[in-house]
PLY file of the C-alpha trace (Angstrom):
ply
format ascii 1.0
element vertex 185
property float x
property float y
property float z
element edge 184
property int vertex1
property int vertex2
end_header
175.26 -3.67 -52.25
177.57 -2.29 -54.90
176.47 -2.38 -58.51
172.76 -2.00 -57.76
170.83 -0.05 -60.38
169.52 3.14 -58.76
168.46 4.75 -62.03
165.05 3.06 -62.12
164.02 3.97 -58.55
165.38 7.50 -59.05
163.27 7.81 -62.18
160.24 6.58 -60.21
160.86 9.21 -57.52
161.16 11.92 -60.18
157.80 10.82 -61.62
156.25 10.99 -58.12
157.52 14.55 -57.63
156.12 15.58 -61.00
152.75 13.84 -60.52
151.24 15.79 -57.63
151.38 19.01 -55.65
150.07 17.20 -52.55
153.29 16.94 -50.51
152.03 14.52 -47.85
151.26 11.77 -50.35
154.32 12.46 -52.52
156.69 12.32 -49.55
155.07 9.16 -48.17
155.53 7.42 -51.50
159.11 8.72 -51.79
160.08 7.28 -48.37
158.58 3.93 -49.37
160.41 3.92 -52.72
163.72 4.77 -51.01
163.36 2.08 -48.34
162.63 -0.56 -50.97
165.35 0.57 -53.40
168.03 0.66 -50.70
166.72 -2.47 -48.95
166.68 -0.79 -45.54
164.44 -1.16 -42.50
162.91 2.30 -42.77
163.09 5.75 -44.28
161.97 9.05 -42.79
161.79 12.59 -44.05
161.73 15.44 -41.54
161.22 19.13 -42.22
162.36 22.07 -40.14
159.65 23.95 -38.28
159.32 27.72 -38.77
161.69 28.41 -35.86
164.42 26.15 -37.32
164.77 24.43 -33.94
162.79 21.23 -34.46
162.51 18.64 -37.19
158.92 17.54 -37.77
158.04 14.19 -39.38
156.93 14.87 -42.93
156.66 11.23 -43.99
158.06 7.83 -43.17
158.00 4.21 -44.21
158.81 1.31 -41.89
158.91 3.13 -38.54
156.52 2.20 -35.72
154.05 4.72 -34.30
155.86 4.45 -30.97
159.16 5.44 -32.55
157.59 8.31 -34.49
156.03 9.66 -31.28
159.21 9.24 -29.18
159.56 12.98 -28.65
160.67 16.08 -30.53
163.77 15.93 -32.71
165.58 19.04 -31.54
168.32 20.32 -33.85
170.32 21.49 -30.83
170.21 18.01 -29.22
170.82 16.01 -32.42
174.44 16.22 -33.55
173.76 14.20 -36.68
170.95 16.50 -37.79
173.01 19.62 -37.04
175.75 18.23 -39.29
173.29 17.25 -42.03
171.56 20.65 -41.90
174.95 22.26 -42.52
174.80 20.63 -45.95
176.68 17.34 -45.59
175.61 13.72 -45.58
176.12 12.00 -42.22
176.62 8.29 -41.47
176.04 6.75 -38.04
177.40 3.22 -37.69
175.37 2.42 -34.56
172.46 4.67 -33.55
172.09 2.69 -30.33
175.42 3.98 -28.98
176.42 7.05 -31.05
176.33 10.25 -28.93
175.21 12.29 -31.96
171.99 10.26 -32.18
169.39 11.93 -29.95
167.30 8.88 -28.97
169.72 5.94 -28.46
167.36 3.92 -26.24
164.45 4.37 -28.66
166.74 3.26 -31.50
167.55 0.12 -29.52
163.86 -0.59 -28.84
163.03 -0.02 -32.53
165.89 -2.26 -33.69
167.71 0.53 -35.54
171.47 0.22 -36.05
173.02 2.21 -38.91
171.60 5.51 -40.15
172.40 7.65 -43.16
171.15 11.25 -43.12
171.23 13.69 -46.02
170.06 17.32 -46.08
167.11 18.72 -48.00
168.26 22.08 -49.36
166.45 24.84 -51.26
168.57 27.66 -52.69
171.43 26.69 -50.38
169.28 26.72 -47.24
168.36 23.61 -45.25
164.66 22.76 -45.02
164.91 19.24 -43.59
166.60 15.86 -43.70
166.07 12.49 -45.33
167.15 9.46 -43.27
167.43 5.75 -43.91
167.63 3.25 -41.05
168.94 -0.32 -41.05
168.18 -3.15 -38.66
171.78 -4.39 -38.71
175.15 -2.62 -38.85
175.80 -1.53 -42.42
178.06 0.73 -44.38
176.59 2.51 -47.37
178.23 2.55 -50.78
179.05 5.77 -52.62
176.23 4.91 -55.05
173.74 4.62 -52.18
174.83 7.96 -50.72
174.53 9.66 -54.12
171.11 8.06 -54.67
169.84 9.31 -51.30
171.28 12.78 -51.97
169.53 12.87 -55.36
166.23 11.80 -53.77
166.67 14.47 -51.08
167.10 17.09 -53.81
163.95 15.87 -55.56
162.08 15.86 -52.23
163.16 19.44 -51.57
161.88 20.38 -55.04
158.56 18.67 -54.28
158.20 20.60 -51.02
159.15 23.91 -52.63
156.78 23.31 -55.58
153.93 22.59 -53.15
154.75 25.74 -51.14
154.90 27.89 -54.28
151.66 26.37 -55.58
149.92 27.15 -52.29
151.22 30.75 -52.34
150.15 31.19 -55.96
146.70 29.77 -55.18
146.30 32.21 -52.27
147.37 35.13 -54.48
144.94 34.02 -57.19
142.07 33.68 -54.69
142.82 37.18 -53.34
142.90 38.57 -56.88
139.54 36.96 -57.69
138.02 38.29 -54.46
139.32 41.77 -55.28
137.96 41.62 -58.86
134.62 40.36 -57.52
134.40 43.38 -55.18
135.23 45.70 -58.08
132.50 44.13 -60.22
129.97 44.77 -57.43
130.65 48.53 -57.51
0 1
1 2
2 3
3 4
4 5
5 6
6 7
7 8
8 9
9 10
10 11
11 12
12 13
13 14
14 15
15 16
16 17
17 18
18 19
19 20
20 21
21 22
22 23
23 24
24 25
25 26
26 27
27 28
28 29
29 30
30 31
31 32
32 33
33 34
34 35
35 36
36 37
37 38
38 39
39 40
40 41
41 42
42 43
43 44
44 45
45 46
46 47
47 48
48 49
49 50
50 51
51 52
52 53
53 54
54 55
55 56
56 57
57 58
58 59
59 60
60 61
61 62
62 63
63 64
64 65
65 66
66 67
67 68
68 69
69 70
70 71
71 72
72 73
73 74
74 75
75 76
76 77
77 78
78 79
79 80
80 81
81 82
82 83
83 84
84 85
85 86
86 87
87 88
88 89
89 90
90 91
91 92
92 93
93 94
94 95
95 96
96 97
97 98
98 99
99 100
100 101
101 102
102 103
103 104
104 105
105 106
106 107
107 108
108 109
109 110
110 111
111 112
112 113
113 114
114 115
115 116
116 117
117 118
118 119
119 120
120 121
121 122
122 123
123 124
124 125
125 126
126 127
127 128
128 129
129 130
130 131
131 132
132 133
133 134
134 135
135 136
136 137
137 138
138 139
139 140
140 141
141 142
142 143
143 144
144 145
145 146
146 147
147 148
148 149
149 150
150 151
151 152
152 153
153 154
154 155
155 156
156 157
157 158
158 159
159 160
160 161
161 162
162 163
163 164
164 165
165 166
166 167
167 168
168 169
169 170
170 171
171 172
172 173
173 174
174 175
175 176
176 177
177 178
178 179
179 180
180 181
181 182
182 183
183 184
């Protein structure tokens, strides 16, 4: 897959991030754009819960409902996610047999073979992972890894922007409520 132009899909992802502060829709469209650009079976984006112990599905494209509901992705039980959350990209040649992949049997039932996982980081701290899944064994080129890392960075920005927007909105609403009470006196 060497020589593929990733600039255009990266530009499209950047436009998605800039177009909305609604993270659910942005992330869903990002996973779709990634799966199509990389010509993979599926793409999923998971975010850490508040405890930092579980990865919750934020968005996906190409995964069945059965696979999505297979059970919790526990950081402690998933070697590949532990590695990714430490800040490095992780490649799994065969998710059906790799001991670092938490749900080997579910991967087999879903027809997943190779997986590439990259971290989502904000200010040097992990907030989740972005994964691509293939239906056949596949190695990923350096360009594909860099593309997925760039998209993960943009996705982390989208999530952080949405979080900051929500916090700002709450602060603004509190300020208005306070001013309203002052006006009543």
